[in-house]
Gaussian input, Z-matrix of N, CA and C with variables (Angstrom, degrees):
# hf/3-21g

backbone

0 1
 N
 C     1     B1
 C     2     B2     1     A1
 N     3     B3     2     A2     1     D1
 C     4     B4     3     A3     2     D2
 C     5     B5     4     A4     3     D3
 N     6     B6     5     A5     4     D4
 C     7     B7     6     A6     5     D5
 C     8     B8     7     A7     6     D6
 N     9     B9     8     A8     7     D7
 C    10    B10     9     A9     8     D8
 C    11    B11    10    A10     9     D9
 N    12    B12    11    A11    10    D10
 C    13    B13    12    A12    11    D11
 C    14    B14    13    A13    12    D12
 N    15    B15    14    A14    13    D13
 C    16    B16    15    A15    14    D14
 C    17    B17    16    A16    15    D15
 N    18    B18    17    A17    16    D16
 C    19    B19    18    A18    17    D17
 C    20    B20    19    A19    18    D18
 N    21    B21    20    A20    19    D19
 C    22    B22    21    A21    20    D20
 C    23    B23    22    A22    21    D21
 N    24    B24    23    A23    22    D22
 C    25    B25    24    A24    23    D23
 C    26    B26    25    A25    24    D24
 N    27    B27    26    A26    25    D25
 C    28    B28    27    A27    26    D26
 C    29    B29    28    A28    27    D27
 N    30    B30    29    A29    28    D28
 C    31    B31    30    A30    29    D29
 C    32    B32    31    A31    30    D30
 N    33    B33    32    A32    31    D31
 C    34    B34    33    A33    32    D32
 C    35    B35    34    A34    33    D33
 N    36    B36    35    A35    34    D34
 C    37    B37    36    A36    35    D35
 C    38    B38    37    A37    36    D36
 N    39    B39    38    A38    37    D37
 C    40    B40    39    A39    38    D38
 C    41    B41    40    A40    39    D39
 N    42    B42    41    A41    40    D40
 C    43    B43    42    A42    41    D41
 C    44    B44    43    A43    42    D42
 N    45    B45    44    A44    43    D43
 C    46    B46    45    A45    44    D44
 C    47    B47    46    A46    45    D45
 N    48    B48    47    A47    46    D46
 C    49    B49    48    A48    47    D47
 C    50    B50    49    A49    48    D48
 N    51    B51    50    A50    49    D49
 C    52    B52    51    A51    50    D50
 C    53    B53    52    A52    51    D51
 N    54    B54    53    A53    52    D52
 C    55    B55    54    A54    53    D53
 C    56    B56    55    A55    54    D54
 N    57    B57    56    A56    55    D55
 C    58    B58    57    A57    56    D56
 C    59    B59    58    A58    57    D57
 N    60    B60    59    A59    58    D58
 C    61    B61    60    A60    59    D59
 C    62    B62    61    A61    60    D60
 N    63    B63    62    A62    61    D61
 C    64    B64    63    A63    62    D62
 C    65    B65    64    A64    63    D63
 N    66    B66    65    A65    64    D64
 C    67    B67    66    A66    65    D65
 C    68    B68    67    A67    66    D66
 N    69    B69    68    A68    67    D67
 C    70    B70    69    A69    68    D68
 C    71    B71    70    A70    69    D69
 N    72    B72    71    A71    70    D70
 C    73    B73    72    A72    71    D71
 C    74    B74    73    A73    72    D72
 N    75    B75    74    A74    73    D73
 C    76    B76    75    A75    74    D74
 C    77    B77    76    A76    75    D75
 N    78    B78    77    A77    76    D76
 C    79    B79    78    A78    77    D77
 C    80    B80    79    A79    78    D78
 N    81    B81    80    A80    79    D79
 C    82    B82    81    A81    80    D80
 C    83    B83    82    A82    81    D81
 N    84    B84    83    A83    82    D82
 C    85    B85    84    A84    83    D83
 C    86    B86    85    A85    84    D84
 N    87    B87    86    A86    85    D85
 C    88    B88    87    A87    86    D86
 C    89    B89    88    A88    87    D87
 N    90    B90    89    A89    88    D88
 C    91    B91    90    A90    89    D89
 C    92    B92    91    A91    90    D90
 N    93    B93    92    A92    91    D91
 C    94    B94    93    A93    92    D92
 C    95    B95    94    A94    93    D93
 N    96    B96    95    A95    94    D94
 C    97    B97    96    A96    95    D95
 C    98    B98    97    A97    96    D96
 N    99    B99    98    A98    97    D97
 C   100   B100    99    A99    98    D98
 C   101   B101   100   A100    99    D99
 N   102   B102   101   A101   100   D100
 C   103   B103   102   A102   101   D101
 C   104   B104   103   A103   102   D102
 N   105   B105   104   A104   103   D103
 C   106   B106   105   A105   104   D104
 C   107   B107   106   A106   105   D105
 N   108   B108   107   A107   106   D106
 C   109   B109   108   A108   107   D107
 C   110   B110   109   A109   108   D108
 N   111   B111   110   A110   109   D109
 C   112   B112   111   A111   110   D110
 C   113   B113   112   A112   111   D111
 N   114   B114   113   A113   112   D112
 C   115   B115   114   A114   113   D113
 C   116   B116   115   A115   114   D114
 N   117   B117   116   A116   115   D115
 C   118   B118   117   A117   116   D116
 C   119   B119   118   A118   117   D117
 N   120   B120   119   A119   118   D118
 C   121   B121   120   A120   119   D119
 C   122   B122   121   A121   120   D120
 N   123   B123   122   A122   121   D121
 C   124   B124   123   A123   122   D122
 C   125   B125   124   A124   123   D123
 N   126   B126   125   A125   124   D124
 C   127   B127   126   A126   125   D125
 C   128   B128   127   A127   126   D126
 N   129   B129   128   A128   127   D127
 C   130   B130   129   A129   128   D128
 C   131   B131   130   A130   129   D129
 N   132   B132   131   A131   130   D130
 C   133   B133   132   A132   131   D131
 C   134   B134   133   A133   132   D132
 N   135   B135   134   A134   133   D133
 C   136   B136   135   A135   134   D134
 C   137   B137   136   A136   135   D135
 N   138   B138   137   A137   136   D136
 C   139   B139   138   A138   137   D137
 C   140   B140   139   A139   138   D138
 N   141   B141   140   A140   139   D139
 C   142   B142   141   A141   140   D140
 C   143   B143   142   A142   141   D141
 N   144   B144   143   A143   142   D142
 C   145   B145   144   A144   143   D143
 C   146   B146   145   A145   144   D144
 N   147   B147   146   A146   145   D145
 C   148   B148   147   A147   146   D146
 C   149   B149   148   A148   147   D147
 N   150   B150   149   A149   148   D148
 C   151   B151   150   A150   149   D149
 C   152   B152   151   A151   150   D150
 N   153   B153   152   A152   151   D151
 C   154   B154   153   A153   152   D152
 C   155   B155   154   A154   153   D153
 N   156   B156   155   A155   154   D154
 C   157   B157   156   A156   155   D155
 C   158   B158   157   A157   156   D156
 N   159   B159   158   A158   157   D157
 C   160   B160   159   A159   158   D158
 C   161   B161   160   A160   159   D159
 N   162   B162   161   A161   160   D160
 C   163   B163   162   A162   161   D161
 C   164   B164   163   A163   162   D162
 N   165   B165   164   A164   163   D163
 C   166   B166   165   A165   164   D164
 C   167   B167   166   A166   165   D165
 N   168   B168   167   A167   166   D166
 C   169   B169   168   A168   167   D167
 C   170   B170   169   A169   168   D168
 N   171   B171   170   A170   169   D169
 C   172   B172   171   A171   170   D170
 C   173   B173   172   A172   171   D171
 N   174   B174   173   A173   172   D172
 C   175   B175   174   A174   173   D173
 C   176   B176   175   A175   174   D174
 N   177   B177   176   A176   175   D175
 C   178   B178   177   A177   176   D176
 C   179   B179   178   A178   177   D177
 N   180   B180   179   A179   178   D178
 C   181   B181   180   A180   179   D179
 C   182   B182   181   A181   180   D180
 N   183   B183   182   A182   181   D181
 C   184   B184   183   A183   182   D182
 C   185   B185   184   A184   183   D183
 N   186   B186   185   A185   184   D184
 C   187   B187   186   A186   185   D185
 C   188   B188   187   A187   186   D186
 N   189   B189   188   A188   187   D187
 C   190   B190   189   A189   188   D188
 C   191   B191   190   A190   189   D189
 N   192   B192   191   A191   190   D190
 C   193   B193   192   A192   191   D191
 C   194   B194   193   A193   192   D192
 N   195   B195   194   A194   193   D193
 C   196   B196   195   A195   194   D194
 C   197   B197   196   A196   195   D195
 N   198   B198   197   A197   196   D196
 C   199   B199   198   A198   197   D197
 C   200   B200   199   A199   198   D198
 N   201   B201   200   A200   199   D199
 C   202   B202   201   A201   200   D200
 C   203   B203   202   A202   201   D201
 N   204   B204   203   A203   202   D202
 C   205   B205   204   A204   203   D203
 C   206   B206   205   A205   204   D204
 N   207   B207   206   A206   205   D205
 C   208   B208   207   A207   206   D206
 C   209   B209   208   A208   207   D207

   B1=1.4365
   B2=1.5195
   B3=1.3217
   B4=1.4551
   B5=1.5315
   B6=1.3022
   B7=1.4532
   B8=1.5148
   B9=1.3284
   B10=1.4537
   B11=1.5297
   B12=1.3291
   B13=1.4602
   B14=1.5276
   B15=1.3346
   B16=1.4496
   B17=1.5189
   B18=1.3251
   B19=1.4506
   B20=1.5180
   B21=1.3412
   B22=1.4722
   B23=1.5151
   B24=1.2868
   B25=1.4553
   B26=1.5150
   B27=1.3326
   B28=1.4597
   B29=1.5267
   B30=1.3062
   B31=1.4585
   B32=1.5234
   B33=1.3307
   B34=1.4665
   B35=1.5227
   B36=1.3098
   B37=1.4597
   B38=1.5333
   B39=1.3186
   B40=1.4576
   B41=1.5094
   B42=1.3240
   B43=1.4635
   B44=1.5270
   B45=1.3231
   B46=1.4703
   B47=1.5220
   B48=1.3066
   B49=1.4635
   B50=1.5183
   B51=1.3230
   B52=1.4603
   B53=1.5170
   B54=1.3105
   B55=1.4622
   B56=1.5279
   B57=1.3307
   B58=1.4661
   B59=1.5201
   B60=1.3167
   B61=1.4615
   B62=1.5243
   B63=1.3001
   B64=1.4546
   B65=1.5265
   B66=1.3164
   B67=1.4541
   B68=1.5192
   B69=1.3051
   B70=1.4655
   B71=1.5225
   B72=1.3348
   B73=1.4583
   B74=1.5190
   B75=1.3067
   B76=1.4535
   B77=1.5281
   B78=1.3172
   B79=1.4656
   B80=1.5262
   B81=1.3290
   B82=1.4678
   B83=1.5201
   B84=1.3335
   B85=1.4507
   B86=1.5262
   B87=1.3377
   B88=1.4604
   B89=1.5277
   B90=1.3209
   B91=1.4634
   B92=1.5270
   B93=1.3210
   B94=1.4656
   B95=1.5230
   B96=1.3317
   B97=1.4547
   B98=1.5229
   B99=1.3250
   B100=1.4650
   B101=1.5226
   B102=1.3437
   B103=1.4647
   B104=1.5250
   B105=1.3318
   B106=1.4586
   B107=1.5233
   B108=1.3107
   B109=1.4582
   B110=1.5163
   B111=1.3033
   B112=1.4546
   B113=1.5125
   B114=1.3137
   B115=1.4586
   B116=1.5246
   B117=1.3242
   B118=1.4702
   B119=1.5267
   B120=1.3339
   B121=1.4646
   B122=1.5229
   B123=1.3286
   B124=1.4632
   B125=1.5217
   B126=1.3314
   B127=1.4641
   B128=1.5170
   B129=1.3201
   B130=1.4608
   B131=1.5283
   B132=1.3250
   B133=1.4681
   B134=1.5276
   B135=1.3257
   B136=1.4660
   B137=1.5253
   B138=1.3275
   B139=1.4639
   B140=1.5287
   B141=1.3313
   B142=1.4612
   B143=1.5195
   B144=1.3323
   B145=1.4668
   B146=1.5267
   B147=1.3311
   B148=1.4676
   B149=1.5205
   B150=1.3310
   B151=1.4696
   B152=1.5261
   B153=1.3305
   B154=1.4674
   B155=1.5247
   B156=1.3270
   B157=1.4608
   B158=1.5285
   B159=1.3125
   B160=1.4621
   B161=1.5259
   B162=1.3156
   B163=1.4669
   B164=1.5251
   B165=1.3236
   B166=1.4683
   B167=1.5217
   B168=1.3240
   B169=1.4661
   B170=1.5312
   B171=1.3214
   B172=1.4665
   B173=1.5302
   B174=1.3139
   B175=1.4559
   B176=1.5270
   B177=1.3279
   B178=1.4711
   B179=1.5141
   B180=1.3193
   B181=1.4608
   B182=1.5243
   B183=1.3126
   B184=1.4597
   B185=1.5230
   B186=1.3280
   B187=1.4709
   B188=1.5313
   B189=1.3288
   B190=1.4630
   B191=1.5333
   B192=1.3119
   B193=1.4609
   B194=1.5195
   B195=1.3146
   B196=1.4520
   B197=1.5247
   B198=1.3316
   B199=1.4634
   B200=1.5409
   B201=1.3216
   B202=1.4748
   B203=1.5277
   B204=1.3109
   B205=1.4680
   B206=1.5337
   B207=1.3031
   B208=1.4811
   B209=1.4707
   A1=109.39
   A2=115.45
   A3=121.56
   A4=109.21
   A5=116.82
   A6=119.87
   A7=110.18
   A8=115.66
   A9=121.14
   A10=108.55
   A11=117.44
   A12=119.54
   A13=113.43
   A14=118.09
   A15=119.47
   A16=109.46
   A17=117.63
   A18=123.28
   A19=108.69
   A20=116.34
   A21=120.47
   A22=112.05
   A23=118.31
   A24=122.08
   A25=110.29
   A26=116.65
   A27=121.35
   A28=111.05
   A29=116.40
   A30=122.04
   A31=108.55
   A32=114.70
   A33=120.11
   A34=107.44
   A35=115.08
   A36=120.62
   A37=109.06
   A38=115.22
   A39=120.77
   A40=113.96
   A41=117.62
   A42=120.57
   A43=111.47
   A44=117.74
   A45=121.48
   A46=112.47
   A47=116.76
   A48=120.00
   A49=110.41
   A50=115.21
   A51=121.59
   A52=107.26
   A53=117.56
   A54=118.87
   A55=110.80
   A56=117.20
   A57=119.14
   A58=111.49
   A59=114.89
   A60=119.96
   A61=109.61
   A62=115.83
   A63=121.43
   A64=109.25
   A65=116.40
   A66=122.11
   A67=108.05
   A68=116.07
   A69=121.81
   A70=109.59
   A71=116.29
   A72=120.66
   A73=111.74
   A74=117.47
   A75=121.86
   A76=108.96
   A77=117.65
   A78=120.76
   A79=111.97
   A80=118.31
   A81=120.71
   A82=111.06
   A83=115.65
   A84=119.91
   A85=110.47
   A86=117.18
   A87=120.39
   A88=111.39
   A89=117.53
   A90=120.67
   A91=110.68
   A92=116.56
   A93=120.72
   A94=110.78
   A95=117.28
   A96=120.02
   A97=111.55
   A98=116.78
   A99=118.97
   A100=110.96
   A101=117.72
   A102=120.06
   A103=111.27
   A104=116.98
   A105=120.16
   A106=112.22
   A107=116.89
   A108=120.87
   A109=111.06
   A110=117.64
   A111=121.01
   A112=110.57
   A113=116.21
   A114=122.30
   A115=109.70
   A116=119.05
   A117=121.50
   A118=113.10
   A119=117.48
   A120=119.13
   A121=110.77
   A122=116.58
   A123=120.59
   A124=110.09
   A125=116.65
   A126=120.78
   A127=110.20
   A128=117.82
   A129=122.27
   A130=110.56
   A131=117.16
   A132=121.26
   A133=110.40
   A134=117.16
   A135=120.26
   A136=111.33
   A137=116.40
   A138=121.05
   A139=110.51
   A140=116.61
   A141=119.67
   A142=111.95
   A143=117.97
   A144=119.91
   A145=110.26
   A146=116.92
   A147=120.39
   A148=111.39
   A149=117.26
   A150=120.48
   A151=111.31
   A152=116.82
   A153=120.89
   A154=110.43
   A155=117.46
   A156=120.79
   A157=110.70
   A158=117.48
   A159=121.24
   A160=110.78
   A161=117.46
   A162=121.07
   A163=110.80
   A164=117.19
   A165=120.11
   A166=111.88
   A167=116.66
   A168=118.86
   A169=111.03
   A170=117.81
   A171=119.91
   A172=111.31
   A173=117.69
   A174=121.35
   A175=111.03
   A176=116.58
   A177=120.20
   A178=110.08
   A179=118.08
   A180=121.48
   A181=110.95
   A182=117.36
   A183=121.47
   A184=111.40
   A185=117.54
   A186=121.22
   A187=109.83
   A188=116.89
   A189=120.08
   A190=110.51
   A191=118.00
   A192=121.23
   A193=111.68
   A194=118.29
   A195=120.61
   A196=112.25
   A197=117.30
   A198=120.68
   A199=111.59
   A200=117.13
   A201=119.42
   A202=112.05
   A203=118.39
   A204=121.68
   A205=113.40
   A206=119.17
   A207=121.38
   A208=111.61
   D1=136.20
   D2=-179.53
   D3=-82.10
   D4=124.92
   D5=178.20
   D6=-92.27
   D7=141.69
   D8=179.15
   D9=-78.18
   D10=133.19
   D11=-178.47
   D12=-59.88
   D13=-39.06
   D14=-178.31
   D15=-146.95
   D16=122.59
   D17=-179.08
   D18=-118.04
   D19=117.42
   D20=-179.96
   D21=-88.48
   D22=-5.86
   D23=-175.29
   D24=107.86
   D25=-41.19
   D26=177.00
   D27=-108.65
   D28=-39.61
   D29=-174.93
   D30=-114.95
   D31=133.34
   D32=176.19
   D33=-103.20
   D34=99.73
   D35=-176.91
   D36=-77.93
   D37=127.34
   D38=178.08
   D39=84.05
   D40=17.54
   D41=-177.56
   D42=-65.57
   D43=-38.12
   D44=-177.14
   D45=-104.73
   D46=14.96
   D47=-178.76
   D48=-71.98
   D49=133.01
   D50=172.03
   D51=-124.81
   D52=127.54
   D53=179.41
   D54=-62.00
   D55=147.54
   D56=-179.55
   D57=-62.00
   D58=142.98
   D59=179.45
   D60=-78.01
   D61=141.19
   D62=-179.55
   D63=-80.78
   D64=124.67
   D65=178.80
   D66=-123.71
   D67=126.81
   D68=-179.13
   D69=-88.47
   D70=133.33
   D71=179.10
   D72=-120.94
   D73=31.78
   D74=178.43
   D75=-71.23
   D76=130.02
   D77=-175.22
   D78=-63.41
   D79=-38.26
   D80=178.81
   D81=-64.11
   D82=-42.55
   D83=-179.06
   D84=-65.89
   D85=-41.85
   D86=179.68
   D87=-65.74
   D88=-37.08
   D89=178.10
   D90=-66.43
   D91=-43.38
   D92=177.88
   D93=-61.70
   D94=-43.66
   D95=178.80
   D96=-63.85
   D97=-36.64
   D98=-179.96
   D99=-64.77
   D100=-33.61
   D101=176.69
   D102=-73.26
   D103=-38.61
   D104=-177.53
   D105=-75.19
   D106=-38.76
   D107=-177.18
   D108=-82.76
   D109=-32.15
   D110=-176.80
   D111=95.47
   D112=65.44
   D113=-179.45
   D114=-60.16
   D115=129.07
   D116=-178.01
   D117=-58.98
   D118=-32.32
   D119=178.76
   D120=-65.03
   D121=-41.21
   D122=179.97
   D123=-68.76
   D124=-42.60
   D125=179.97
   D126=-63.44
   D127=-43.16
   D128=-179.80
   D129=-64.33
   D130=-41.33
   D131=179.10
   D132=-63.77
   D133=-42.82
   D134=178.43
   D135=-65.35
   D136=-39.60
   D137=179.69
   D138=-59.15
   D139=-50.84
   D140=-178.12
   D141=-70.34
   D142=-32.61
   D143=176.22
   D144=-64.35
   D145=-40.59
   D146=177.82
   D147=-66.60
   D148=-40.16
   D149=178.01
   D150=-62.98
   D151=-44.51
   D152=-179.72
   D153=-65.03
   D154=-41.29
   D155=178.61
   D156=-63.51
   D157=-40.32
   D158=178.35
   D159=-64.70
   D160=-45.64
   D161=-179.44
   D162=-64.20
   D163=-42.44
   D164=178.46
   D165=-64.50
   D166=-42.33
   D167=179.85
   D168=-66.77
   D169=-37.96
   D170=176.06
   D171=-66.04
   D172=-37.88
   D173=177.37
   D174=-64.26
   D175=-44.59
   D176=178.41
   D177=-63.70
   D178=-42.12
   D179=178.07
   D180=-62.04
   D181=-41.56
   D182=177.88
   D183=-63.37
   D184=-42.80
   D185=179.22
   D186=-64.11
   D187=-42.45
   D188=-179.91
   D189=-64.89
   D190=-42.77
   D191=179.82
   D192=-66.68
   D193=-40.17
   D194=178.21
   D195=-70.45
   D196=-34.22
   D197=178.38
   D198=-71.46
   D199=-30.42
   D200=-179.27
   D201=-78.45
   D202=-17.96
   D203=179.43
   D204=-81.69
   D205=-10.18
   D206=-177.53
   D207=-78.55

């Protein structure tokens, strides 16, 4: 049973009080969690980096193939 911190007889002071939850804001911890959970920003960055790398490699391959045909 939850006991009320202070009871005046009419008013129960602190009856619905909940202590604040502890939240860690350490940058290393948040970065590690983003890798483990799969942060959408990281996933989106990797997606576009892979797309750009694919397009660049296809462009280079096309230039090499067209240059070898001359």
